[in-house]
DRENRO-119811 format. One line per 4 residues: number of its first residue (from 0); their letters; for each residue z, y, x of N, C-alpha, C. Coordinates in steps of 0.001 Angstrom, whole numbers, plus 524288, in hexadecimal, padded with zeros to 5 digits. Example, Ala and Ser with C-alpha at 12.3 -4.5 7.8 and 13.67 -1.06 7.14 Angstrom:
BEGIN
0) AS) 81E78 7E9C6 83386 81E78 7EE6C 8300C 81E78 7F31C 83390  81BA8 7F736 83232 81BE4 7FBDC 83566 81EBE 8001E 83264 .
***
This chain:
BEGIN
0) MLAY) 979E1 9F859 AE3EF 97EAA 9FB1C AE2C5 97DC6 9FF0F ADE6B  981F9 A00E3 ADC49 981A3 A04DF AD833 9819B A0A4A ADAA3  97EBD A0DDB AD853 97E96 A1340 ADA2A 9828A A167F AD72A  984A4 A1A64 AD9B4 9884E A1DF9 AD736 9856C A2189 AD366 .
4) EVDG) 980D9 A2362 AD502 97DA8 A26B0 AD1A6 977E5 A2550 AD26B  974EF A25AB ACE39 96F42 A2532 ACE7E 96CF5 A29BE ACB62  96862 A2B8B ACCFF 96622 A3006 ACA49 96157 A2EA4 AC707  95FCF A29A5 AC6D8 95B40 A281F AC3CB 9561F A2952 AC677 .
8) RGHV) 9565C A2B7C ACB25 9519E A2CC1 ACE11 9516E A29C5 AD33D  95492 A25AE AD38D 95498 A2280 AD845 958A7 A23FC ADC49  95BA2 A280B ADB41 95FBC A29AE ADEE8 964F2 A2768 ADD2D  9680C A25C1 AE0F4 96D35 A2395 ADFD0 9713B A25DF AE388 .
12) LLGD) 97604 A260B AE1B3 97A73 A2781 AE4F4 97DDD A22AC AE54F  97E5C A209C AEA07 981A8 A1C10 AEADE 9870F A1DFA AEC66  98B08 A1B38 AEAD9 99062 A1CB8 AEC09 993A8 A1C6D AE728  997B1 A1FA7 AE6ED 99B43 A1F9F AE27B 99ECD A245B AE2E2 .
16) DANL) 9A1AA A255D ADEC1 9A590 A2985 ADE8E 9AAD4 A26F4 ADD95  9AEFB A298B ADF1B 9B434 A274C ADEC9 9B652 A26CA AD941  9B479 A29F5 AD5B2 9B6B1 A29F4 AD06F 9B4FD A2515 ACD71  9B75F A243B AC908 9B607 A1FCF AC5A9 9B37D A21D6 AC0B7 .
20) PSLL) 9AFB9 A1F16 ABE8A 9AD9C A1A3A AC08E 9AA5B A1B2F AC56B  9A9C5 A1718 AC877 9A6BD A1751 ACD44 9A426 A1210 ACE19  9A089 A11E6 AD1BA 99E25 A0CE3 AD307 9A23F A0927 AD53A  9A5C8 A0B47 AD866 9A9E5 A080C ADAB5 9AD60 A0592 AD68B .
24) SLPL) 9AE05 A0828 AD228 9B199 A064C ACE14 9AF18 A02A9 ACA14  9AA2D A0145 ACABA 9A773 9FE2E AC6BE 9AA5D 9F936 AC512  9ACAC 9F634 AC89C 9AF98 9F19E AC6C4 9B45A 9F30D AC36A  9B6A9 9F78A AC454 9BB31 9F92D AC134 9B99D 9FA82 ABBA0 .
28) SGWC) 9B4CA 9FC37 ABAF6 9B2EB 9FD89 AB5BB 9B0F3 9F8C3 AB2CE  9B0B0 9F456 AB57C 9AEC0 9EF94 AB30E 9A8E4 9EEFE AB355  9A62D 9F28C AB5FD 9A07E 9F262 AB63B 99E83 9EDC8 AB96A  9A185 9EC34 ABD58 99FEA 9E7D5 AC0A9 9A4BF 9E566 AC322 .
32) AQDD) 9A3F4 9E0FA AC58C 9A821 9DE6F AC87F 9A83B 9E0A0 ACE10  9ACAE 9E023 AD0A4 9AD27 9E208 AD5FF 9A979 9DF3B AD9B7  9A805 9DA72 AD86F 9A4A5 9D773 ADBE7 99ED7 9D7C8 ADA6A  99D88 9DB15 AD6B4 9980F 9DBE6 AD52A 99507 9DDD5 AD9F1 .
36) PLYR) 990BF 9DB3A ADB67 98DD1 9DCCF AE013 98BE7 9E27E ADFEB  98A43 9E450 ADB63 98888 9E9BE ADAED 98D21 9ED72 ADBF0  991A5 9EC39 AD9BD 9964D 9EF69 ADAB2 997D6 9EF35 AE073  997D8 9EA98 AE2D4 9997E 9EA08 AE851 99613 9ED5E AEBE5 .
40) STRQ) 990F2 9ED52 AEB06 98D8A 9F075 AEE64 98E59 9F64C AED64  98F5D 9F7C4 AE88A 99072 9FD42 AE749 99599 9FEE9 AE9CF  9999C 9FBB5 AE952 99EBF 9FCCF AEB9E 99E53 9FD90 AF187  99B2B 9FA4E AF406 99A87 9FAA9 AF9AD 99884 A0012 AFB42 .
44) VVLS) 994D2 A022B AF84B 992BA A0759 AF979 996AE A0B99 AF80C  99934 A0B11 AF38A 99D03 A0EFE AF1CE 9A160 A0FAE AF5D2  9A319 A0B5E AF81C 9A769 A0B87 AFBDB 9A567 A0B8E B017B  9A176 A0EC9 B0264 99F39 A0F39 B07A4 99D4F A14C5 B088E .
48) DANS) 99BDA A15BB B0D55 999CA A1ADC B0EBA 99490 A1C04 B0C20  99218 A181C B09B9 98D3D A1902 B06D0 98E43 A1C4B B01EE  99326 A1C77 B002A 994BB A1FA3 AFBAA 99679 A24F6 AFDBF  993D4 A290A AFC2D 99528 A2E4F AFE29 99A94 A301E AFC73 .
52) SYFR) 99CEE A2D76 AF8B4 9A23C A2ECA AF6FB 9A657 A2B2F AF957  9A4D7 A27F9 AFD28 9A887 A2474 AFFB9 9AA4C A26F6 B04D5  9AF5F A26EA B05A1 9B192 A2942 B0A61 9B561 A2575 B0CE3  9B588 A2590 B11FF 9B96D A2272 B14C7 9BC11 A25F3 B18C6 .
56) GRFA) 9C119 A24FB B1983 9C40D A2825 B1D28 9C8C4 A253B B1F3D  9CC52 A281F B2186 9D0EC A25E3 B2414 9D499 A2324 B204D  9D531 A253A B1B8D 9D8F6 A2319 B17DF 9D697 A1FF5 B1369  9D1A4 A20CC B125D 9CF4E A1E1E B0DE5 9C967 A1E2E B0E47 .
60) SGVG) 9C71A A1ACE B0B21 9C180 A1AFE B0A30 9C0C4 A19E6 B0468  9BCBC A1C47 B0236 9BBD0 A1B7F AFCAD 9B7DC A1F54 AFA8A  9B775 A1F42 AF56C 9B398 A2275 AF2B3 9B605 A27A5 AF113  9B331 A2BC5 AF21A 9B4BC A30FD AF073 9B126 A32DD AEC1D .
64) SAHT) 9B0DC A37F8 AEB91 9ADD8 A3A36 AE74E 9ABBC A3F8D AE8CD  9A771 A40F0 AE66F 9A550 A4634 AE721 9A8ED A4A4A AE4B2  9ACAA A4896 AE18C 9B038 A4C26 ADED2 9B527 A4D67 AE1E8  9B5C0 A4B0D AE67A 9BA46 A4C1D AE9D5 9B853 A4D3C AEF59 .
68) PDKH) 9BBB0 A4F57 AF2B5 9B9E8 A50D4 AF7F0 9B7B7 A4C47 AFB27  9B4A8 A4DAA AFF10 9B24B A49E5 B029B 9B678 A4693 B054B  9B53E A41AF B0622 9B89D A3DE1 B08C1 9BDBC A3CD7 B05D6  9BDBF A3DEA B00CD 9C22B A3C8F AFD70 9C0AB A37B3 AFA52 .
72) VWPL) 9C408 A33C9 AFA69 9C32C A2F07 AF75C 9C6E8 A2F0A AF2BB  9C576 A2C33 AEEC0 9C898 A2C0D AE9FB 9CBE0 A2715 AE9C1  9D0FA A278B AE931 9D43C A22E7 AE85E 9D24A A1F96 AE3CF  9D036 A220E ADFD7 9CE02 A1F3D ADB65 9C9D9 A1B61 ADD3F .
76) AIAV) 9C651 A1D17 AE09C 9C223 A19BB AE293 9C435 A15A0 AE660  9C831 A16F7 AE96B 9CA87 A131E AECF4 9CD05 A0EBC AE9C8  9CFB5 A101C AE58B 9D208 A0C26 AE21B 9CDCC A08CB ADF9F  9C98F A0B31 ADDDD 9C542 A0841 ADB7F 9C2D6 A048B ADF81 .
80) AGLT) 9C22C A064D AE45C 9C016 A02D7 AE86B 9C3AB 9FE25 AE92E  9C8C5 9FF08 AE8EF 9CC76 9FAB6 AE95F 9CC43 9F718 AE4B4  9CBD6 9F94B AE016 9CBC1 9F628 ADB48 9C6B4 9F30D ADA98  9C298 9F4AC ADD27 9BD92 9F204 ADC92 9BC17 9EEDA AE166 .
84) GDES) 9BF8D 9EEA4 AE52E 9BE99 9EB9B AE9E4 9C1CD 9E69D AE9DF  9C29A 9E476 AEE78 9C5D2 9DFC7 AEEE0 9CB81 9E15E AEFDE  9CEDC 9DD90 AF07F 9D472 9DEB2 AF113 9D59B 9E1F6 AF5EC  9D2CA 9E11C AFA27 9D3B1 9E449 AFED0 9D1E5 9E9EA AFDF9 .
88) DAAR) 9CDA8 9EAB3 AFB06 9CBFD 9F001 AF9AA 9D034 9F2B5 AF671  9D274 9EFCB AF2C0 9D685 9F1FC AEF60 9DB5A 9F36A AF287  9DD0B 9EFFF AF5FA 9E1B3 9F10F AF92A 9E0D3 9F5B8 AFCC1  9DC32 9F5FD AFF19 9DAE5 9FA5D B028D 9DACD 9FF83 AFF81 .
92) ALDT) 9D895 9FF67 AFAD7 9D869 A041C AF792 9DDE1 A05DC AF613  9E12C A022F AF48A 9E68A A0387 AF311 9E977 A05E3 AF7B0  9E8EB A0392 AFC4D 9EB73 A05B2 B00FC 9E984 A0B34 B0223  9E464 A0BFA B01DB 9E224 A112A B02E5 9E456 A152F AFF1B .
96) LAVT) 9E467 A13DC AFA21 9E64E A178B AF632 9EC18 A18BC AF6DF  9EF24 A14D8 AF84C 9F4C6 A15A3 AF8E6 9F61D A1956 AFD62  9F2DC A197A B016A 9F428 A1CB5 B05FA 9F13C A21E1 B0627  9EE43 A2325 B021F 9EB38 A2804 B0235 9ECC3 A2BBC AFDD0 .
100) TAGT) 9F1AD A2B94 AFC37 9F374 A2EFE AF7FE 9F593 A3430 AF9FD  9F572 A3503 AFF1C 9F78A A39C8 B0182 9FD4F A3A86 B001E  A000F A3626 AFFAB A05A0 A3658 AFE92 A0715 A3742 AF8E5  A0348 A37AD AF57B A046F A38C7 AEFFD A058E A33D8 AECD6 .
104) GLMH) A039B A2F59 AEEBC A0421 A2A8A AEBC6 A0080 A2A44 AE719  9FCF8 A2E02 AE6B0 9F94C A2E39 AE248 9F3B4 A2E3D AE44B  9F03A A2C53 AE10B 9EAB1 A2C74 AE256 9E888 A31E5 AE136  9E544 A33AF AE4B7 9E29A A38B1 AE407 9DD28 A37B4 AE1E1 .
108) ESFH) 9DA8D A3BD3 AE065 9D51A A3B46 ADED2 9D1EA A3973 AE388  9D2B0 A3C03 AE7FD 9CFFC A3A97 AECCE 9D354 A3C41 AF16C  9D230 A3A03 AF5F7 9D4C5 A3BB2 AFACA 9D0F0 A3B13 AFF4B  9D1E5 A3E13 B0376 9CE74 A3E03 B0804 9CF6A A3905 B0B25 .
112) VDDP) 9CB34 A3677 B0CD0 9CBA3 A316E B0F7C 9CE87 A31BD B14B6  9CEBD A3667 B170F 9D178 A3709 B1C07 9D6A9 A39D6 B1B7B  9D7E1 A3BBB B16D6 9DCBF A3E96 B15F9 9DE5F A3E41 B103D  9E15D A3A39 B0EC6 9E2E6 A3995 B094C 9E617 A3E31 B0721 .
116) GRFT) 9E7FC A4196 B0A85 9EAC1 A4643 B08C3 9E724 A4A5A B0674  9E21F A49B3 B0737 9DE28 A4D15 B04CE 9DC1D A4A30 B0010  9DDB6 A4BDD AFB7A 9DC2F A4906 AF6C0 9DB0A A4CC7 AF252  9D89C A4ABF AEE3A 9D7A9 A4DBE AE97C 9DB22 A4B81 AE538 .
120) RDWF) 9DD30 A4ED3 AE1F6 9E0E3 A4D87 ADDBB 9E5DB A4AFA ADFDA  9EA3C A4D1E ADE7C 9EF40 A4AF5 AE02D 9EFF8 A4559 ADE5D  9EE04 A443B AD9CB 9EE0E A3EE2 AD7CD 9E9AC A3E57 AD3E6  9E7E4 A398D AD346 9E37D A3875 ACFD4 9E4E4 A337F ACCD8 .
124) GWAN) 9E62E A341B AC7DE 9E825 A2FCF AC4B1 9E4AB A2B08 AC4A5  9DF8F A2BCD AC462 9DBF6 A276A AC437 9DC3D A2447 AC948  9DC7C A2703 ACDB5 9DCEB A2453 AD2BC 9E224 A2185 AD327  9E650 A23E1 AD123 9EB6B A213F AD122 9EB28 A1C3A ACDED .
128) AMFC) 9E891 A1C67 AC973 9E80C A17C1 AC629 9E4E8 A1386 AC8F4  9E0C5 A14FF ACB9E 9DD98 A1123 ACE66 9E093 A0ED9 AD30C  9E3DC A11FF AD591 9E736 A0FF5 AD9BE 9EADE A0BC9 AD786  9ED2A A0CF0 AD305 9F0A3 A0925 AD078 9EDB1 A043A ACEF9 .
132) ELAL) 9E905 A04C2 ACCCF 9E5ED A003B ACB56 9E4A2 9FCEC AD01D  9E364 9FF76 AD471 9E244 9FCAD AD948 9E70E 9F99E ADB19  9EB90 9FC24 ADB03 9F069 9F97A ADC9C 9F19A 9F4E7 AD8FB  9F117 9F5C2 AD3DE 9F20D 9F190 AD021 9EE2E 9ED18 AD0D2 .
136) DLCG) 9E94C 9EE66 AD1D4 9E54A 9EA6D AD294 9E69B 9E703 AD750  9E854 9E96B ADB8C 9E9C2 9E675 AE038 9EE66 9E2D9 ADF3A  9F1D0 9E468 ADB9D 9F664 9E13A ADA48 9F53B 9DD3A AD606  9F061 9DD19 AD434 9EEF5 9D97A AD010 9F094 9DB48 ACAAC .
140) RGVR) 9F1C2 9E054 ACA22 9F381 9E27B AC521 9EFCD 9E681 AC2DD  9EB09 9E6D8 AC4E5 9E740 9EAA7 AC2F2 9E5A1 9E97B ABD5F  9E2E6 9ED25 ABB08 9E16A 9ECA7 AB585 9DB94 9EBA7 AB4B6  9D88D 9EB55 AB8D4 9D2E6 9EABF AB82B 9D171 9E5D8 AB526 .
144) HLFP) 9D485 9E1CE AB599 9D346 9DCF6 AB2D2 9D36E 9DDA3 AACE1  9D5C2 9E1E0 AAB0F 9D615 9E2DC AA573 9D104 9E507 AA32A  9CD89 9E6D4 AA68B 9C8C5 9E953 AA4C8 9C420 9E5B1 AA57B  9C0BA 9E565 AA19D 9BC43 9E1D0 AA201 9B844 9E3BA AA5FD .
148) RHPR) 9B590 9E002 AA838 9B143 9E14E AABC2 9AC3C 9E08E AA8B9  9A8E0 9E453 AA910 9A3DA 9E423 AA66B 99FAD 9E3D5 AAA9C  99E5A 9DF22 AAC40 99AAA 9DEA8 AB098 9956B 9E129 AAF49  99358 9E3AD AB313 98E49 9E638 AB258 98A1B 9E212 AB19B .
152) VPPA) 98644 9E370 AAEBC 981BD 9E013 AAE16 97D45 9E2CB AB0E9  97B5D 9E075 AB530 97723 9E310 AB80A 9727E 9E3FF AB47E  96FFE 9E87D AB4FA 96B62 9E996 AB1CB 966F1 9E5DF AB324  963A5 9E4E1 AAF54 95F0E 9E191 AB042 95B5A 9E46F AB3F6 .
156) APGL) 95885 9E17A AB6E9 954AD 9E3CC ABA74 9508D 9E6AF AB730  94E59 9EAE4 AB938 94A5D 9EDCB AB64C 945EF 9EA32 AB485  9446B 9EABC AAFB3 9402E 9E7B7 AAD81 941D7 9E26E AAB46  946C3 9E0FE AAC23 948BA 9DC09 AAA14 94C85 9DD1A AA5A1 .
160) T) 94B53 9DB3E AA116 94EE7 9DBD2 A9CAC 94EFC 9D6EB A9978 .
***
């Protein structure tokens, strides 16, 4: 799997952050395909309790950030999880986002997994755009097909050139 951070001294931080770019968003950037085995194993860790920024609660589960309060997930990351998963992941993400706006009808920067009424930023334009992209993608009207994919080329093994 891919590490979120490495220090060059053998230490790694596994996980991810909710903002973009992120490990979870790699297929959206064209770096890899959604079915890339390296991406799939990384995604599995990012969307699990192995990621210290992953939270699950009564209303949602997803990736949060060190930049927002504890147990707050980002609609931006929930949309990305839907856009990089299968159709059921996308539908589940859209449903989650639609019911966690605290009555505002807008995406927030983050909200608490057990109380969507506790949120940061009244609205967050980037998250609103990703919500729209997710909805359009589910309807077959998304725009990702307009952007080229640049598949990663795995590095050669050490000593082989």
